[in-house]
C-alpha positions as CSV (number, residue, x, y, z in Angstrom):
1,M,-77.2,11.4,-2.1
2,R,-80.3,8.9,-1.0
3,A,-80.5,7.9,-4.8
4,R,-76.8,7.3,-4.9
5,W,-77.3,5.4,-1.7
6,L,-80.0,3.2,-3.0
7,F,-77.9,2.5,-6.7
8,A,-75.0,1.7,-4.6
9,L,-76.9,-1.2,-2.3
10,G,-78.3,-2.6,-5.3
11,L,-75.0,-2.9,-7.1
12,F,-73.8,-4.3,-3.9
13,L,-76.2,-6.9,-3.6
14,L,-75.5,-7.9,-7.3
15,T,-71.8,-8.0,-7.0
16,A,-70.9,-8.8,-3.2
17,P,-69.1,-11.5,-2.1
18,A,-70.1,-14.6,-3.9
19,A,-73.4,-13.0,-4.9
20,V,-75.0,-12.4,-1.7
21,A,-77.9,-11.4,-3.6
22,Q,-78.3,-15.3,-4.6
23,A,-77.8,-16.8,-1.4
24,G,-77.6,-14.4,1.3
25,P,-80.0,-13.1,3.8
26,L,-83.0,-12.1,1.5
27,R,-82.9,-15.9,0.2
28,V,-86.0,-18.1,1.3
29,F,-86.2,-21.5,-0.3
30,G,-89.6,-23.6,-0.1
31,P,-90.4,-26.8,1.9
32,D,-90.1,-28.8,-1.2
33,A,-86.9,-27.0,-2.6
34,V,-84.6,-30.2,-1.8
35,T,-87.4,-32.5,-3.4
36,K,-87.2,-30.6,-6.4
37,L,-83.7,-30.0,-6.7
38,N,-82.9,-33.9,-6.1
39,R,-85.2,-34.5,-9.1
40,K,-82.6,-33.0,-11.3
41,L,-79.4,-34.7,-9.7
42,A,-77.6,-37.8,-10.3
43,G,-76.8,-37.9,-6.8
44,Q,-78.7,-36.6,-3.8
45,V,-78.7,-33.8,-1.3
46,H,-79.5,-34.5,2.3
47,D,-81.5,-31.6,4.5
48,F,-80.1,-31.3,7.9
49,T,-81.3,-27.5,8.3
50,H,-84.5,-25.9,9.6
51,N,-84.7,-24.0,5.9
52,H,-87.7,-26.4,4.3
53,G,-90.3,-26.1,7.1
54,T,-88.9,-28.9,9.5
55,D,-85.9,-28.8,12.3
56,R,-83.5,-31.3,11.2
57,R,-80.4,-29.5,12.2
58,V,-77.3,-30.7,13.8
59,F,-76.5,-30.1,17.4
60,S,-72.8,-28.6,17.8
61,P,-71.4,-29.1,20.9
62,A,-68.7,-26.7,20.2
63,L,-71.1,-23.8,19.6
64,D,-73.9,-25.1,22.1
65,Q,-76.4,-24.9,19.6
66,K,-78.2,-26.3,16.5
67,R,-76.8,-25.6,13.2
68,D,-78.0,-26.0,9.5
69,L,-75.9,-28.3,7.5
70,Y,-76.5,-30.1,3.6
71,A,-74.7,-33.1,2.3
72,Y,-74.9,-34.6,-0.8
73,T,-74.0,-38.2,-1.9
74,P,-72.7,-38.9,-5.5
75,P,-74.4,-41.7,-7.7
76,G,-74.0,-45.2,-6.7
77,Y,-73.5,-44.2,-3.0
78,D,-75.3,-47.2,-1.4
79,G,-74.1,-46.7,2.0
80,S,-72.0,-49.6,2.5
81,T,-69.3,-48.8,-0.3
82,A,-66.8,-46.2,1.0
83,F,-66.4,-42.9,-0.9
84,P,-64.0,-39.9,-0.8
85,F,-65.0,-37.0,1.4
86,M,-64.9,-33.2,0.6
87,L,-66.0,-30.7,3.5
88,F,-67.0,-27.5,1.7
89,L,-67.0,-24.2,3.5
90,H,-69.4,-21.1,2.1
91,G,-68.1,-17.5,2.0
92,L,-68.6,-13.9,3.6
93,A,-72.1,-12.9,4.0
94,Q,-73.8,-16.4,3.2
95,D,-74.6,-19.6,4.9
96,E,-75.5,-23.3,3.9
97,K,-77.7,-22.3,1.4
98,I,-74.8,-21.3,-1.2
99,F,-74.7,-25.0,-1.7
100,L,-77.8,-25.6,-3.2
101,D,-76.9,-23.1,-6.1
102,I,-73.4,-24.9,-6.7
103,V,-74.2,-28.9,-6.0
104,E,-75.8,-29.2,-9.7
105,H,-72.0,-28.2,-11.0
106,F,-70.5,-30.9,-8.8
107,D,-73.3,-33.4,-9.4
108,D,-73.2,-33.1,-13.4
109,A,-69.3,-33.2,-13.5
110,I,-69.7,-36.5,-11.4
111,R,-72.3,-38.0,-13.7
112,K,-69.8,-37.3,-17.1
113,G,-66.8,-38.7,-15.3
114,E,-65.1,-35.2,-15.1
115,M,-65.0,-35.3,-11.2
116,P,-64.4,-38.1,-9.0
117,P,-67.4,-39.3,-6.9
118,V,-67.3,-37.6,-3.4
119,V,-69.3,-37.1,-0.6
120,I,-69.8,-33.5,0.4
121,V,-71.0,-31.6,3.8
122,C,-71.5,-27.9,3.6
123,P,-72.5,-26.7,7.2
124,D,-73.3,-23.1,8.3
125,G,-70.8,-21.0,9.4
126,S,-72.7,-17.6,9.7
127,V,-72.3,-15.6,13.1
128,G,-75.6,-15.5,14.7
129,D,-77.0,-18.4,12.5
130,R,-78.0,-16.3,9.5
131,P,-75.8,-14.8,6.9
132,S,-75.9,-10.7,7.6
133,L,-74.2,-7.9,5.4
134,I,-73.5,-6.5,9.0
135,H,-71.9,-9.6,11.1
136,T,-70.5,-10.9,8.1
137,G,-69.0,-14.4,8.9
138,S,-66.9,-16.5,11.6
139,F,-64.0,-17.5,9.4
140,F,-64.4,-20.8,10.7
141,V,-62.2,-20.0,13.8
142,N,-62.7,-19.8,17.5
143,S,-63.1,-16.6,18.6
144,K,-65.2,-14.3,20.3
145,A,-68.2,-15.2,18.0
146,G,-67.7,-18.8,19.2
147,R,-66.1,-21.8,18.4
148,F,-66.4,-21.9,14.7
149,G,-62.9,-23.5,14.6
150,D,-63.9,-26.7,17.0
151,F,-67.5,-27.1,15.0
152,I,-65.4,-27.4,11.9
153,A,-62.5,-29.7,13.1
154,E,-64.7,-31.9,15.5
155,D,-68.6,-31.7,15.0
156,V,-69.0,-31.4,11.2
157,W,-66.1,-34.4,11.0
158,E,-67.7,-36.9,13.5
159,F,-71.1,-36.1,11.9
160,A,-69.7,-37.0,8.4
161,H,-68.2,-39.8,9.3
162,S,-71.0,-41.4,11.6
163,H,-73.5,-40.5,8.9
164,Y,-71.5,-41.5,5.7
165,K,-69.3,-44.2,4.7
166,L,-66.2,-42.5,3.8
167,R,-62.5,-43.8,2.7
168,P,-60.5,-43.5,6.0
169,E,-57.2,-42.4,3.8
170,R,-56.2,-38.8,4.6
171,D,-55.5,-38.4,0.9
172,A,-59.3,-39.0,0.2
173,H,-60.0,-36.1,2.3
174,V,-60.6,-32.5,0.8
175,I,-61.4,-29.5,2.4
176,A,-62.3,-26.6,0.1
177,G,-64.4,-23.4,0.4
178,A,-64.6,-19.8,-1.4
179,S,-63.5,-16.8,-0.4
180,M,-64.0,-16.6,3.7
181,G,-64.4,-20.6,3.0
182,G,-61.2,-20.8,1.4
183,F,-59.5,-19.0,4.2
184,G,-61.0,-21.3,6.3
185,A,-60.2,-24.4,4.5
186,F,-56.5,-23.4,4.6
187,N,-56.9,-22.6,8.5
188,V,-58.4,-25.7,9.2
189,G,-56.6,-27.8,6.7
190,F,-53.4,-26.7,8.5
191,K,-54.4,-27.4,11.9
192,Q,-56.3,-30.6,11.3
193,R,-52.7,-32.2,9.1
194,D,-54.1,-35.3,10.0
195,K,-57.2,-35.4,8.5
196,Y,-57.2,-33.8,5.3
197,G,-54.6,-34.2,2.3
198,S,-55.8,-31.6,-0.1
199,I,-56.9,-28.0,0.4
200,V,-58.7,-26.0,-2.0
201,G,-59.5,-22.1,-1.7
202,I,-61.5,-20.2,-4.4
203,M,-60.8,-16.6,-4.1
204,P,-59.4,-17.1,-0.6
205,P,-57.9,-14.3,1.6
206,L,-54.8,-16.3,2.6
207,N,-53.0,-13.0,3.9
208,L,-55.1,-10.8,6.3
209,R,-52.3,-8.8,7.3
210,Y,-51.2,-8.0,3.5
211,G,-50.2,-4.4,2.9
212,D,-47.3,-2.6,1.0
213,L,-44.4,-0.6,3.2
214,E,-46.9,2.1,4.0
215,G,-49.4,-0.3,5.1
216,H,-51.7,-0.1,2.7
217,Y,-54.1,-2.9,1.9
218,L,-55.6,-2.1,-1.4
219,R,-52.3,-2.0,-3.3
220,D,-50.9,-4.4,-6.1
221,Y,-48.6,-6.9,-5.2
222,D,-45.0,-6.1,-5.0
223,P,-42.5,-8.0,-3.6
224,A,-40.1,-5.1,-2.9
225,N,-42.7,-3.0,-1.8
226,F,-44.6,-5.7,0.9
227,A,-45.0,-5.9,4.8
228,L,-47.4,-7.6,7.0
229,R,-49.4,-4.9,8.6
230,P,-51.2,-4.3,11.8
231,V,-54.6,-4.8,11.4
232,G,-56.3,-2.2,14.1
233,K,-57.8,0.0,11.7
234,R,-61.3,0.0,12.0
235,N,-62.2,2.1,9.3
236,E,-59.6,0.4,6.8
237,I,-61.5,-0.1,3.6
238,V,-60.7,-3.8,2.6
239,G,-63.3,-4.0,-0.1
240,D,-64.1,-1.8,-3.0
241,F,-66.8,-2.3,-5.6
242,Y,-66.6,0.2,-8.2
243,G,-65.8,2.7,-5.7
244,L,-69.3,3.2,-4.6
245,V,-69.4,0.4,-1.8
246,F,-66.7,0.0,0.5
247,I,-66.3,-2.9,2.9
248,R,-64.5,-1.6,6.2
249,S,-62.2,-3.6,8.5
250,R,-64.7,-3.6,11.4
251,R,-67.2,-5.5,9.3
252,I,-65.1,-8.2,9.4
253,L,-63.0,-8.1,12.3
254,D,-65.3,-6.7,15.2
255,P,-67.7,-10.0,15.2
256,L,-64.3,-12.1,15.6
257,V,-62.5,-10.1,18.3
258,G,-64.6,-7.5,19.4
259,R,-65.1,-3.8,19.2
260,G,-61.7,-2.0,20.6
261,A,-60.0,-5.1,21.4
262,A,-56.5,-4.8,22.4
263,E,-54.3,-6.7,20.3
264,P,-56.6,-7.8,17.2
265,T,-53.4,-8.1,15.1
266,K,-51.9,-11.1,17.7
267,F,-55.6,-12.8,17.0
268,V,-55.1,-12.6,13.3
269,S,-51.6,-13.2,13.0
270,Q,-52.5,-17.1,14.7
271,E,-55.1,-17.6,12.0
272,N,-53.5,-16.3,8.9
273,P,-52.8,-18.9,6.4
274,Y,-49.6,-16.8,5.6
275,E,-48.0,-17.2,8.9
276,M,-49.2,-20.3,9.3
277,L,-46.8,-21.7,6.8
278,T,-44.5,-20.8,9.3
279,S,-46.0,-21.5,12.6
280,Y,-47.3,-24.9,11.5
281,N,-44.2,-25.8,9.7
282,V,-45.7,-26.7,6.3
283,R,-43.7,-29.2,4.9
284,P,-42.9,-29.7,1.3
285,G,-45.2,-32.3,-0.3
286,E,-47.4,-32.5,2.8
287,F,-50.5,-31.3,1.3
288,N,-52.1,-31.2,-2.2
289,L,-52.9,-27.3,-2.7
290,F,-55.2,-25.3,-5.0
291,V,-55.9,-21.8,-5.2
292,G,-57.8,-20.2,-7.9
293,Y,-58.4,-16.2,-8.1
294,G,-59.0,-13.3,-10.3
295,R,-56.9,-10.3,-11.4
296,R,-60.2,-7.9,-10.5
297,D,-60.9,-8.7,-6.9
298,E,-62.7,-6.2,-5.3
299,F,-61.1,-7.1,-1.8
300,N,-57.8,-7.1,-3.5
301,I,-57.7,-11.1,-2.9
302,D,-55.2,-11.2,-5.9
303,A,-52.2,-9.5,-4.3
304,A,-53.2,-11.2,-0.8
305,V,-53.0,-14.5,-2.7
306,E,-49.6,-13.7,-4.7
307,S,-47.9,-12.6,-1.4
308,F,-48.8,-16.2,-0.1
309,L,-47.7,-18.3,-2.8
310,D,-44.4,-16.2,-3.1
311,E,-44.0,-17.6,0.9
312,A,-45.0,-21.1,-0.1
313,K,-42.5,-20.8,-2.8
314,R,-39.9,-20.0,-0.7
315,R,-40.7,-23.1,1.7
316,E,-40.7,-25.0,-1.4
317,V,-44.3,-25.8,-0.8
318,A,-46.0,-26.7,-4.1
319,V,-49.5,-24.7,-4.8
320,E,-51.2,-25.3,-8.3
321,T,-52.9,-22.2,-9.4
322,L,-55.5,-21.0,-11.7
323,V,-55.3,-17.1,-12.3
324,L,-58.4,-15.4,-14.6
325,P,-57.4,-12.0,-15.6
326,E,-61.1,-10.6,-15.6
327,G,-62.1,-12.6,-12.5
328,R,-63.8,-10.7,-10.1
329,H,-65.1,-11.6,-6.2
330,N,-68.6,-13.2,-7.3
331,L,-70.4,-16.2,-7.7
332,A,-69.8,-16.2,-11.7
333,T,-66.0,-16.3,-11.1
334,A,-66.2,-19.2,-8.6
335,V,-68.3,-21.1,-10.7
336,S,-65.9,-20.5,-13.9
337,M,-63.4,-22.4,-11.9
338,L,-65.2,-25.2,-11.2
339,P,-64.2,-27.4,-14.2
340,D,-60.2,-26.8,-13.8
341,L,-61.1,-27.8,-10.1
342,N,-63.2,-30.9,-10.8
343,Q,-59.8,-32.0,-12.8
344,W,-57.3,-31.2,-10.0
345,L,-59.7,-33.4,-7.9
346,V,-59.6,-36.1,-10.2
347,K,-55.5,-36.2,-10.0
348,H,-55.6,-36.0,-6.3
349,V,-58.7,-37.6,-5.2
350,G,-59.4,-40.1,-8.4
351,P,-57.4,-42.9,-7.0
352,Y,-60.0,-43.4,-4.1
353,T,-62.9,-44.0,-6.2
354,P,-64.4,-47.3,-5.6
355,D,-63.2,-49.7,-7.8
356,G,-65.4,-50.4,-11.1
357,Y,-67.5,-47.2,-10.0
358,A,-69.7,-46.1,-13.0
359,V,-72.6,-43.6,-13.0
360,A,-75.8,-45.6,-14.4
361,G,-75.7,-45.5,-18.6
362,S,-71.8,-45.0,-18.3
363,P,-69.0,-47.8,-18.9
364,A,-67.4,-48.4,-15.6
365,V,-63.7,-47.4,-15.3
366,G,-60.9,-47.7,-12.8
367,P,-59.8,-44.2,-11.6
368,R,-56.3,-45.0,-13.7
369,Q,-58.0,-45.6,-16.7
370,R,-59.4,-42.1,-17.0
371,R,-57.4,-39.1,-19.5
372,Y,-57.6,-35.5,-18.3
373,S,-55.9,-32.2,-19.4
374,L,-55.4,-29.4,-16.9
375,P,-55.2,-26.7,-19.7
376,L,-55.1,-23.6,-16.9
377,L,-53.5,-25.2,-14.2
378,R,-49.8,-24.3,-13.7
379,P,-47.3,-24.3,-11.0
380,W,-46.9,-20.7,-9.2
381,V,-44.7,-18.3,-10.8
382,P,-44.1,-15.0,-8.8
383,V,-45.9,-12.1,-10.2
384,R,-43.1,-8.9,-10.9
385,P,-44.6,-5.7,-11.5
């Protein structure tokens, strides 16, 4: 029994949400990690953390504490020319350190002209100021765990705009995230509609109340067998890794509402992107929306997303989607989506690239001169069994 448990734990650490093993509670960086990383980049990562020997954290009035945060400026950023802005939110059981694993993908795409140059900020949204397999995440909402929604909407926004020269236009601003961060991107984006023109979710749980007519979560999406379910069952399994490691609802919900909360469904309903389409009256054409997910997601994100997409279609809200038939809920799947996401960003954020912008050694081109294709992106078509 002990051997089976140890094998299951090891498997979880290798396959858990967006690779906990790579950027989770066991990850340690040296004091010169950012310096070494910047030698590889055309742009620059800026350290506002306590991860590298010096405390450079940003104080959050909303949380009444210091918080870690990384920022990235693209090649050519000089502090006087305004650039588009992207806020990136990390996933479950992670913190801001995941950004050090993915920033090279963004930097390389910008250097090659495959992605518009953007200033990126990635803050720490973990509960307890560190990622944990027990208290897994804040979901970037105001809750019993803290005012994380205000932290993102107010404190991080103010930090970005006071430290960096950013384009003022709403459509030059993107809020994006993976897994829990994708949920947070849609949640905050819908609430902060005056600030963000584009919202991106990679493997995002966009319907936390997804279920079939019997209230089961881990079922394929069937429009004829779908209903919003209550979320008070603490032992309900919401993640299944190969039938060996199970993630139960209490691990996710308890930090947000407290153990034994009287009305957890009411809280979740208010924050659920599926229901926010109606409660926030999201209108056709109001946002540029991108969703990417895999068909073999261990958290059944594919079914939850598909229910959201059907509701969006009913409301005539367009969502461009990227579907990977073999995609799972891990870092490899998320990274494989980045080339298509980058091209989507070109279409929607590219027009806000500074005129004449070029990376050293590349010819200067205006945003309207670029040519791009979107081979895997498609309008949403409801999935039928």
